[in-house]
N, CA, C, O and the ligand as a Tripos MOL2 file, in Angstrom:
@<TRIPOS>MOLECULE
protein
  241   239    61     0     0
PROTEIN
NO_CHARGES

@<TRIPOS>ATOM
      1 N          16.8030   -3.1230  -16.8080 N.3       1 MET1
      2 CA         15.3180   -3.5090  -16.8870 C.3       1 MET1
      3 C          14.5880   -2.9710  -15.6800 C.2       1 MET1
      4 O          15.1690   -3.0300  -14.5970 O.2       1 MET1
      5 N          13.4240   -2.4740  -15.7480 N.am      2 LYS2
      6 CA         12.6350   -2.0340  -14.9740 C.3       2 LYS2
      7 C          11.7200   -3.2380  -14.2410 C.2       2 LYS2
      8 O          11.1530   -4.0630  -14.9570 O.2       2 LYS2
      9 N          11.6160   -3.2910  -12.9280 N.am      3 SER3
     10 CA         10.7130   -4.3930  -12.4660 C.3       3 SER3
     11 C           9.3480   -3.7440  -11.8840 C.2       3 SER3
     12 O           9.3600   -2.7430  -11.1660 O.2       3 SER3
     13 N           8.4520   -4.2620  -12.1790 N.am      4 THR4
     14 CA          7.1290   -3.9770  -11.8620 C.3       4 THR4
     15 C           6.8170   -4.4870  -10.4280 C.2       4 THR4
     16 O           6.8290   -5.6850  -10.1460 O.2       4 THR4
     17 N           6.5530   -3.5530   -9.5930 N.am      5 GLU5
     18 CA          5.9360   -4.1650   -8.3050 C.3       5 GLU5
     19 C           4.5690   -4.2610   -8.1010 C.2       5 GLU5
     20 O           3.8680   -3.5440   -8.8140 O.2       5 GLU5
     21 N           4.0490   -4.9550   -7.3220 N.am      6 SER6
     22 CA          2.4580   -4.9380   -6.9470 C.3       6 SER6
     23 C           2.1250   -4.3430   -5.5830 C.2       6 SER6
     24 O           2.7100   -4.5170   -4.5140 O.2       6 SER6
     25 N           1.1510   -3.6690   -5.8360 N.am      7 CYS7
     26 CA          0.6870   -2.7690   -4.8330 C.3       7 CYS7
     27 C           0.3600   -3.8110   -3.5620 C.2       7 CYS7
     28 O          -0.0320   -4.9650   -3.7300 O.2       7 CYS7
     29 N           0.5680   -3.2550   -2.4000 N.am      8 SER8
     30 CA          0.3090   -4.1260   -1.1550 C.3       8 SER8
     31 C          -1.0150   -3.9850   -0.6820 C.2       8 SER8
     32 O          -1.3740   -4.6740    0.2730 O.2       8 SER8
     33 N          -1.8790   -3.0960   -1.2800 N.am      9 ILE9
     34 CA         -3.2710   -3.0770   -0.9590 C.3       9 ILE9
     35 C          -4.1480   -3.6390   -1.8820 C.2       9 ILE9
     36 O          -4.9930   -4.4640   -1.5340 O.2       9 ILE9
     37 N          -4.0140   -3.2550   -3.0510 N.am     10 CYS10
     38 CA         -4.8330   -3.9110   -4.0630 C.3      10 CYS10
     39 C          -4.2710   -4.8590   -4.8920 C.2      10 CYS10
     40 O          -4.9180   -5.3330   -5.8270 O.2      10 CYS10
     41 N          -2.9280   -5.2460   -4.6080 N.am     11 SER11
     42 CA         -2.4290   -6.3290   -5.4300 C.3      11 SER11
     43 C          -2.0990   -6.0160   -6.9280 C.2      11 SER11
     44 O          -1.6430   -6.8820   -7.6740 O.2      11 SER11
     45 N          -2.3580   -4.7160   -7.3330 N.am     12 LYS12
     46 CA         -2.2290   -4.3520   -8.7180 C.3      12 LYS12
     47 C          -0.8100   -4.0410   -9.0950 C.2      12 LYS12
     48 O          -0.1410   -3.2190   -8.4690 O.2      12 LYS12
     49 N          -0.3090   -4.7950  -10.2550 N.am     13 LYS13
     50 CA          1.1000   -4.6300  -10.6430 C.3      13 LYS13
     51 C           1.1700   -3.1060  -11.3670 C.2      13 LYS13
     52 O           0.4180   -2.8690  -12.3130 O.2      13 LYS13
     53 N           1.8950   -2.3240  -10.9860 N.am     14 THR14
     54 CA          2.1400   -0.9680  -11.5380 C.3      14 THR14
     55 C           3.3970   -0.3360  -11.4150 C.2      14 THR14
     56 O           4.0100   -0.5560  -10.3710 O.2      14 THR14
     57 N           3.9200    0.4190  -12.2770 N.am     15 ASP15
     58 CA          5.1520    1.1650  -12.1240 C.3      15 ASP15
     59 C           4.9610    2.4770  -11.3330 C.2      15 ASP15
     60 O           5.8740    3.0070  -10.7000 O.2      15 ASP15
     61 N           3.5980    2.9990  -11.4270 N.am     16 ASP16
     62 CA          3.2390    4.1490  -10.8650 C.3      16 ASP16
     63 C           2.7730    4.1110   -9.4550 C.2      16 ASP16
     64 O           1.5820    4.2050   -9.1580 O.2      16 ASP16
     65 N           3.7840    3.9630   -8.5450 N.am     17 GLY17
     66 CA          3.4370    3.7210   -7.1530 C.3      17 GLY17
     67 C           4.4910    4.4290   -6.2850 C.2      17 GLY17
     68 O           5.3830    5.1000   -6.8050 O.2      17 GLY17
     69 N           4.3880    4.2860   -5.0790 N.am     18 ILE18
     70 CA          5.2660    4.8580   -4.1440 C.3      18 ILE18
     71 C           5.7220    3.8900   -3.1360 C.2      18 ILE18
     72 O           5.0880    2.8370   -3.0680 O.2      18 ILE18
     73 N           6.8030    4.0860   -2.2730 N.am     19 HIS19
     74 CA          7.2120    3.2290   -1.1890 C.3      19 HIS19
     75 C           6.8100    4.1250   -0.0730 C.2      19 HIS19
     76 O           7.1180    5.3120    0.0280 O.2      19 HIS19
     77 N           6.0070    3.3500    0.8510 N.am     20 LEU20
     78 CA          5.6870    4.1090    2.0310 C.3      20 LEU20
     79 C           6.0290    3.0970    3.1970 C.2      20 LEU20
     80 O           5.5330    1.9740    3.2950 O.2      20 LEU20
     81 N           6.9660    3.6660    4.0850 N.am     21 LEU21
     82 CA          7.5890    2.7010    5.0120 C.3      21 LEU21
     83 C           7.9310    1.1960    4.3560 C.2      21 LEU21
     84 O           7.4320    0.1730    4.8250 O.2      21 LEU21
     85 N           8.6390    1.1930    3.4710 N.am     22 GLN22
     86 CA          9.1350    0.1250    2.6380 C.3      22 GLN22
     87 C           7.9350   -0.6720    1.9840 C.2      22 GLN22
     88 O           8.1450   -1.6830    1.3130 O.2      22 GLN22
     89 N           6.7700   -0.2100    2.1930 N.am     23 VAL23
     90 CA          5.7750   -0.8680    1.5410 C.3      23 VAL23
     91 C           5.2200   -0.1260    0.2430 C.2      23 VAL23
     92 O           4.9090    1.0610    0.1530 O.2      23 VAL23
     93 N           5.1760   -0.9840   -0.6110 N.am     24 TYR24
     94 CA          4.7680   -0.4450   -2.0420 C.3      24 TYR24
     95 C           3.2840   -0.2710   -2.2430 C.2      24 TYR24
     96 O           2.5310   -1.2450   -2.2430 O.2      24 TYR24
     97 N           2.8410    1.0130   -2.4200 N.am     25 ILE25
     98 CA          1.3890    1.2020   -2.8530 C.3      25 ILE25
     99 C           1.2720    1.9250   -4.0390 C.2      25 ILE25
    100 O           2.0670    2.8280   -4.2980 O.2      25 ILE25
    101 N           0.1420    1.5460   -4.9620 N.am     26 CYS26
    102 CA         -0.0860    2.2900   -6.0630 C.3      26 CYS26
    103 C          -0.6660    3.7210   -5.9740 C.2      26 CYS26
    104 O          -1.0820    4.1400   -4.8940 O.2      26 CYS26
    105 N          -0.6940    4.3510   -6.9100 N.am     27 ARG27
    106 CA         -1.0990    5.8560   -6.9090 C.3      27 ARG27
    107 C          -2.5990    5.9340   -6.5790 C.2      27 ARG27
    108 O          -3.0100    6.8610   -5.8800 O.2      27 ARG27
    109 N          -3.4270    4.9960   -7.0570 N.am     28 SER28
    110 CA         -4.9320    5.1380   -6.8290 C.3      28 SER28
    111 C          -5.2160    4.6990   -5.3620 C.2      28 SER28
    112 O          -6.2200    5.1600   -4.8190 O.2      28 SER28
    113 N          -4.3690    3.8000   -4.6470 N.am     29 CYS29
    114 CA         -4.3900    3.4670   -3.3550 C.3      29 CYS29
    115 C          -4.0480    4.5120   -2.5530 C.2      29 CYS29
    116 O          -4.7680    4.7590   -1.5860 O.2      29 CYS29
    117 N          -2.8860    5.3100   -2.8200 N.am     30 GLU30
    118 CA         -2.3270    6.4400   -2.1040 C.3      30 GLU30
    119 C          -3.5250    7.6560   -2.1030 C.2      30 GLU30
    120 O          -3.8420    8.3580   -1.1430 O.2      30 GLU30
    121 N          -4.0390    7.6800   -3.3580 N.am     31 LYS31
    122 CA         -4.8680    8.9420   -3.2470 C.3      31 LYS31
    123 C          -6.2330    8.5000   -2.4140 C.2      31 LYS31
    124 O          -6.7390    9.3100   -1.6380 O.2      31 LYS31
    125 N          -6.7150    7.3970   -2.5750 N.am     32 GLU32
    126 CA         -7.8210    6.9150   -1.8640 C.3      32 GLU32
    127 C          -7.5260    7.0040   -0.2780 C.2      32 GLU32
    128 O          -8.3520    7.5450    0.4560 O.2      32 GLU32
    129 N          -6.4130    6.4990    0.1950 N.am     33 MET33
    130 CA         -6.0160    6.6680    1.4640 C.3      33 MET33
    131 C          -5.9390    7.9210    2.2110 C.2      33 MET33
    132 O          -6.2450    8.0530    3.3960 O.2      33 MET33
    133 N          -5.4420    8.9640    1.3120 N.am     34 ILE34
    134 CA         -5.3100   10.4470    1.6500 C.3      34 ILE34
    135 C          -6.8710   10.8690    1.7010 C.2      34 ILE34
    136 O          -7.2550   11.6440    2.5770 O.2      34 ILE34
    137 N          -7.6520   10.4040    0.8560 N.am     35 ASN35
    138 CA         -9.0590   10.9630    0.8300 C.3      35 ASN35
    139 C         -10.0170   10.3700    1.8690 C.2      35 ASN35
    140 O         -11.1200   10.8860    2.0470 O.2      35 ASN35
    141 N          -9.5640    9.1640    2.6410 N.am     36 THR36
    142 CA        -10.2970    8.4250    3.4430 C.3      36 THR36
    143 C         -10.0900    9.1180    4.9850 C.2      36 THR36
    144 O          -8.9630    9.3260    5.4360 O.2      36 THR36
    145 N         -11.1390    9.3940    5.6100 N.am     37 PRO37
    146 CA        -11.0050    9.9700    7.0830 C.3      37 PRO37
    147 C         -10.5980    8.5430    7.9150 C.2      37 PRO37
    148 O         -11.0240    7.3980    7.7580 O.2      37 PRO37
    149 N          -9.6370    9.0660    8.8250 N.am     38 THR38
    150 CA         -9.1670    8.1400    9.7900 C.3      38 THR38
    151 C         -10.2510    7.1660   10.4730 C.2      38 THR38
    152 O         -10.0770    5.9590   10.6430 O.2      38 THR38
    153 N         -11.3850    7.8840   10.8320 N.am     39 ASP39
    154 CA        -12.4210    7.0030   11.5540 C.3      39 ASP39
    155 C         -13.2000    6.1660   10.5360 C.2      39 ASP39
    156 O         -14.1300    5.4620   10.9300 O.2      39 ASP39
    157 N         -12.8870    6.2080    9.3510 N.am     40 ASP40
    158 CA        -13.7190    5.2790    8.3590 C.3      40 ASP40
    159 C         -13.1870    4.0560    8.4580 C.2      40 ASP40
    160 O         -11.9590    3.9850    8.5070 O.2      40 ASP40
    161 N         -13.9320    2.9080    8.5070 N.am     41 PRO41
    162 CA        -13.5550    1.5520    8.6610 C.3      41 PRO41
    163 C         -12.5590    1.2490    7.4430 C.2      41 PRO41
    164 O         -11.6710    0.4070    7.5790 O.2      41 PRO41
    165 N         -12.7310    1.9500    6.2660 N.am     42 LYS42
    166 CA        -11.8750    1.5620    5.0760 C.3      42 LYS42
    167 C         -10.5510    1.9240    5.4590 C.2      42 LYS42
    168 O          -9.6420    1.1800    5.0930 O.2      42 LYS42
    169 N         -10.2440    3.0860    6.2300 N.am     43 TYR43
    170 CA         -8.8030    3.5990    6.7720 C.3      43 TYR43
    171 C          -8.4420    2.3850    7.4100 C.2      43 TYR43
    172 O          -7.3900    1.9120    6.9800 O.2      43 TYR43
    173 N          -8.9930    1.7540    8.2890 N.am     44 GLN44
    174 CA         -8.6200    0.7560    9.0710 C.3      44 GLN44
    175 C          -8.0720   -0.3140    8.3330 C.2      44 GLN44
    176 O          -7.0300   -0.8390    8.7260 O.2      44 GLN44
    177 N          -8.6860   -0.7300    7.2360 N.am     45 TYR45
    178 CA         -8.2450   -1.6970    6.4430 C.3      45 TYR45
    179 C          -7.1400   -1.4740    5.6180 C.2      45 TYR45
    180 O          -6.4720   -2.4390    5.2480 O.2      45 TYR45
    181 N          -6.8180   -0.2030    5.2370 N.am     46 PHE46
    182 CA         -5.6280    0.1950    4.7750 C.3      46 PHE46
    183 C          -4.4610    0.0820    5.5410 C.2      46 PHE46
    184 O          -3.4290   -0.3590    5.0340 O.2      46 PHE46
    185 N          -4.5310    0.5070    6.9440 N.am     47 VAL47
    186 CA         -3.7420    0.1820    7.8610 C.3      47 VAL47
    187 C          -3.3310   -1.0580    8.2030 C.2      47 VAL47
    188 O          -2.1800   -1.3330    8.5400 O.2      47 VAL47
    189 N          -4.3670   -1.9280    8.1160 N.am     48 GLN48
    190 CA         -4.1320   -3.3780    8.3010 C.3      48 GLN48
    191 C          -3.4020   -4.0270    7.0700 C.2      48 GLN48
    192 O          -2.6430   -4.9830    7.2260 O.2      48 GLN48
    193 N          -3.6240   -3.5450    6.0050 N.am     49 GLN49
    194 CA         -2.6810   -4.1010    4.8320 C.3      49 GLN49
    195 C          -1.3700   -3.6790    4.9440 C.2      49 GLN49
    196 O          -0.4150   -4.4480    4.8300 O.2      49 GLN49
    197 N          -1.2610   -2.2710    5.2040 N.am     50 MET50
    198 CA          0.0950   -1.8120    5.2730 C.3      50 MET50
    199 C           0.9230   -2.5410    6.4900 C.2      50 MET50
    200 O           2.1050   -2.8410    6.3200 O.2      50 MET50
    201 N           0.3770   -2.7580    7.4850 N.am     51 ASN51
    202 CA          0.9940   -3.3100    8.5840 C.3      51 ASN51
    203 C           1.2550   -4.9290    8.2270 C.2      51 ASN51
    204 O           2.2630   -5.3660    8.7800 O.2      51 ASN51
    205 N           0.6570   -5.7200    7.5500 N.am     52 LYS52
    206 CA          0.6890   -6.7400    7.1790 C.3      52 LYS52
    207 C           1.9830   -6.8180    6.1180 C.2      52 LYS52
    208 O           2.8540   -7.6820    6.2100 O.2      52 LYS52
    209 N           1.9670   -6.0200    5.3390 N.am     53 ALA53
    210 CA          2.9880   -6.0030    4.1350 C.3      53 ALA53
    211 C           4.1620   -5.3750    4.8460 C.2      53 ALA53
    212 O           5.1810   -5.6570    4.2150 O.2      53 ALA53
    213 N           4.4010   -4.7100    5.8020 N.am     54 HIS54
    214 CA          5.4510   -4.0890    6.4490 C.3      54 HIS54
    215 C           6.0690   -5.1730    7.2590 C.2      54 HIS54
    216 O           7.2940   -5.2330    7.3660 O.2      54 HIS54
    217 N           5.2700   -6.0430    7.8430 N.am     55 ARG55
    218 CA          5.8040   -7.1360    8.7580 C.3      55 ARG55
    219 C           6.6330   -8.2560    8.0770 C.2      55 ARG55
    220 O           7.5880   -8.8810    8.5410 O.2      55 ARG55
    221 N           5.9240   -8.3790    6.6310 N.am     56 SER56
    222 CA          6.5960   -9.4660    5.8350 C.3      56 SER56
    223 C           7.8500   -9.0200    5.3220 C.2      56 SER56
    224 O           8.7420   -9.8200    5.0390 O.2      56 SER56
    225 N           7.9860   -7.5760    5.1640 N.am     57 VAL57
    226 CA          9.3840   -6.9040    4.6720 C.3      57 VAL57
    227 C          10.4000   -7.3640    5.6070 C.2      57 VAL57
    228 O          11.4460   -7.8880    5.2270 O.2      57 VAL57
    229 N          10.0680   -7.1510    6.9530 N.am     58 ILE58
    230 CA         10.8130   -7.2160    8.1090 C.3      58 ILE58
    231 C          11.5100   -8.7360    8.2050 C.2      58 ILE58
    232 O          12.7070   -9.0010    8.3080 O.2      58 ILE58
    233 N          10.3550   -9.6560    8.1390 N.am     59 VAL59
    234 CA         10.5530  -11.0180    8.4020 C.3      59 VAL59
    235 C          11.4790  -11.4740    7.3570 C.2      59 VAL59
    236 O          12.4590  -12.1200    7.7270 O.2      59 VAL59
    237 N          11.3030  -11.2190    6.0270 N.am     60 SER60
    238 CA         12.1160  -11.6860    4.9360 C.3      60 SER60
    239 C          13.6220  -11.1970    4.9760 C.2      60 SER60
    240 O          14.4060  -11.5380    4.0910 O.2      60 SER60
    241 ZN         -3.2230   -0.2220   -4.9590 Zn       61 ZN61
@<TRIPOS>BOND
     1     1     2 1
     2     2     3 1
     3     3     4 2
     4     3     5 am
     5     5     6 1
     6     6     7 1
     7     7     8 2
     8     7     9 am
     9     9    10 1
    10    10    11 1
    11    11    12 2
    12    11    13 am
    13    13    14 1
    14    14    15 1
    15    15    16 2
    16    15    17 am
    17    17    18 1
    18    18    19 1
    19    19    20 2
    20    19    21 am
    21    21    22 1
    22    22    23 1
    23    23    24 2
    24    23    25 am
    25    25    26 1
    26    26    27 1
    27    27    28 2
    28    27    29 am
    29    29    30 1
    30    30    31 1
    31    31    32 2
    32    31    33 am
    33    33    34 1
    34    34    35 1
    35    35    36 2
    36    35    37 am
    37    37    38 1
    38    38    39 1
    39    39    40 2
    40    39    41 am
    41    41    42 1
    42    42    43 1
    43    43    44 2
    44    43    45 am
    45    45    46 1
    46    46    47 1
    47    47    48 2
    48    47    49 am
    49    49    50 1
    50    50    51 1
    51    51    52 2
    52    51    53 am
    53    53    54 1
    54    54    55 1
    55    55    56 2
    56    55    57 am
    57    57    58 1
    58    58    59 1
    59    59    60 2
    60    59    61 am
    61    61    62 1
    62    62    63 1
    63    63    64 2
    64    63    65 am
    65    65    66 1
    66    66    67 1
    67    67    68 2
    68    67    69 am
    69    69    70 1
    70    70    71 1
    71    71    72 2
    72    71    73 am
    73    73    74 1
    74    74    75 1
    75    75    76 2
    76    75    77 am
    77    77    78 1
    78    78    79 1
    79    79    80 2
    80    79    81 am
    81    81    82 1
    82    82    83 1
    83    83    84 2
    84    83    85 am
    85    85    86 1
    86    86    87 1
    87    87    88 2
    88    87    89 am
    89    89    90 1
    90    90    91 1
    91    91    92 2
    92    91    93 am
    93    93    94 1
    94    94    95 1
    95    95    96 2
    96    95    97 am
    97    97    98 1
    98    98    99 1
    99    99   100 2
   100    99   101 am
   101   101   102 1
   102   102   103 1
   103   103   104 2
   104   103   105 am
   105   105   106 1
   106   106   107 1
   107   107   108 2
   108   107   109 am
   109   109   110 1
   110   110   111 1
   111   111   112 2
   112   111   113 am
   113   113   114 1
   114   114   115 1
   115   115   116 2
   116   115   117 am
   117   117   118 1
   118   118   119 1
   119   119   120 2
   120   119   121 am
   121   121   122 1
   122   122   123 1
   123   123   124 2
   124   123   125 am
   125   125   126 1
   126   126   127 1
   127   127   128 2
   128   127   129 am
   129   129   130 1
   130   130   131 1
   131   131   132 2
   132   131   133 am
   133   133   134 1
   134   134   135 1
   135   135   136 2
   136   135   137 am
   137   137   138 1
   138   138   139 1
   139   139   140 2
   140   139   141 am
   141   141   142 1
   142   142   143 1
   143   143   144 2
   144   143   145 am
   145   145   146 1
   146   146   147 1
   147   147   148 2
   148   147   149 am
   149   149   150 1
   150   150   151 1
   151   151   152 2
   152   151   153 am
   153   153   154 1
   154   154   155 1
   155   155   156 2
   156   155   157 am
   157   157   158 1
   158   158   159 1
   159   159   160 2
   160   159   161 am
   161   161   162 1
   162   162   163 1
   163   163   164 2
   164   163   165 am
   165   165   166 1
   166   166   167 1
   167   167   168 2
   168   167   169 am
   169   169   170 1
   170   170   171 1
   171   171   172 2
   172   171   173 am
   173   173   174 1
   174   174   175 1
   175   175   176 2
   176   175   177 am
   177   177   178 1
   178   178   179 1
   179   179   180 2
   180   179   181 am
   181   181   182 1
   182   182   183 1
   183   183   184 2
   184   183   185 am
   185   185   186 1
   186   186   187 1
   187   187   188 2
   188   187   189 am
   189   189   190 1
   190   190   191 1
   191   191   192 2
   192   191   193 am
   193   193   194 1
   194   194   195 1
   195   195   196 2
   196   195   197 am
   197   197   198 1
   198   198   199 1
   199   199   200 2
   200   199   201 am
   201   201   202 1
   202   202   203 1
   203   203   204 2
   204   203   205 am
   205   205   206 1
   206   206   207 1
   207   207   208 2
   208   207   209 am
   209   209   210 1
   210   210   211 1
   211   211   212 2
   212   211   213 am
   213   213   214 1
   214   214   215 1
   215   215   216 2
   216   215   217 am
   217   217   218 1
   218   218   219 1
   219   219   220 2
   220   219   221 am
   221   221   222 1
   222   222   223 1
   223   223   224 2
   224   223   225 am
   225   225   226 1
   226   226   227 1
   227   227   228 2
   228   227   229 am
   229   229   230 1
   230   230   231 1
   231   231   232 2
   232   231   233 am
   233   233   234 1
   234   234   235 1
   235   235   236 2
   236   235   237 am
   237   237   238 1
   238   238   239 1
   239   239   240 2
@<TRIPOS>SUBSTRUCTURE
     1 MET1         2 RESIDUE 1 A MET
     2 LYS2         6 RESIDUE 1 A LYS
     3 SER3        10 RESIDUE 1 A SER
     4 THR4        14 RESIDUE 1 A THR
     5 GLU5        18 RESIDUE 1 A GLU
     6 SER6        22 RESIDUE 1 A SER
     7 CYS7        26 RESIDUE 1 A CYS
     8 SER8        30 RESIDUE 1 A SER
     9 ILE9        34 RESIDUE 1 A ILE
    10 CYS10       38 RESIDUE 1 A CYS
    11 SER11       42 RESIDUE 1 A SER
    12 LYS12       46 RESIDUE 1 A LYS
    13 LYS13       50 RESIDUE 1 A LYS
    14 THR14       54 RESIDUE 1 A THR
    15 ASP15       58 RESIDUE 1 A ASP
    16 ASP16       62 RESIDUE 1 A ASP
    17 GLY17       66 RESIDUE 1 A GLY
    18 ILE18       70 RESIDUE 1 A ILE
    19 HIS19       74 RESIDUE 1 A HIS
    20 LEU20       78 RESIDUE 1 A LEU
    21 LEU21       82 RESIDUE 1 A LEU
    22 GLN22       86 RESIDUE 1 A GLN
    23 VAL23       90 RESIDUE 1 A VAL
    24 TYR24       94 RESIDUE 1 A TYR
    25 ILE25       98 RESIDUE 1 A ILE
    26 CYS26      102 RESIDUE 1 A CYS
    27 ARG27      106 RESIDUE 1 A ARG
    28 SER28      110 RESIDUE 1 A SER
    29 CYS29      114 RESIDUE 1 A CYS
    30 GLU30      118 RESIDUE 1 A GLU
    31 LYS31      122 RESIDUE 1 A LYS
    32 GLU32      126 RESIDUE 1 A GLU
    33 MET33      130 RESIDUE 1 A MET
    34 ILE34      134 RESIDUE 1 A ILE
    35 ASN35      138 RESIDUE 1 A ASN
    36 THR36      142 RESIDUE 1 A THR
    37 PRO37      146 RESIDUE 1 A PRO
    38 THR38      150 RESIDUE 1 A THR
    39 ASP39      154 RESIDUE 1 A ASP
    40 ASP40      158 RESIDUE 1 A ASP
    41 PRO41      162 RESIDUE 1 A PRO
    42 LYS42      166 RESIDUE 1 A LYS
    43 TYR43      170 RESIDUE 1 A TYR
    44 GLN44      174 RESIDUE 1 A GLN
    45 TYR45      178 RESIDUE 1 A TYR
    46 PHE46      182 RESIDUE 1 A PHE
    47 VAL47      186 RESIDUE 1 A VAL
    48 GLN48      190 RESIDUE 1 A GLN
    49 GLN49      194 RESIDUE 1 A GLN
    50 MET50      198 RESIDUE 1 A MET
    51 ASN51      202 RESIDUE 1 A ASN
    52 LYS52      206 RESIDUE 1 A LYS
    53 ALA53      210 RESIDUE 1 A ALA
    54 HIS54      214 RESIDUE 1 A HIS
    55 ARG55      218 RESIDUE 1 A ARG
    56 SER56      222 RESIDUE 1 A SER
    57 VAL57      226 RESIDUE 1 A VAL
    58 ILE58      230 RESIDUE 1 A ILE
    59 VAL59      234 RESIDUE 1 A VAL
    60 SER60      238 RESIDUE 1 A SER
    61 ZN61       241 GROUP 0 **** ****
């Protein structure tokens, strides 16, 4: 049985995603992140969400 994980950034449940530093993100967020320049405030948001999710993985 395949379990569906939810994206750490948009919380969407999808099988089509990747694990990045133990954090699960969906394809659309991955694509968006790649296409966002690092000086864009949106990129900071992605990083923040990733850090939050990553911390919760370590704590649990
Ligand atoms: Zn997502």
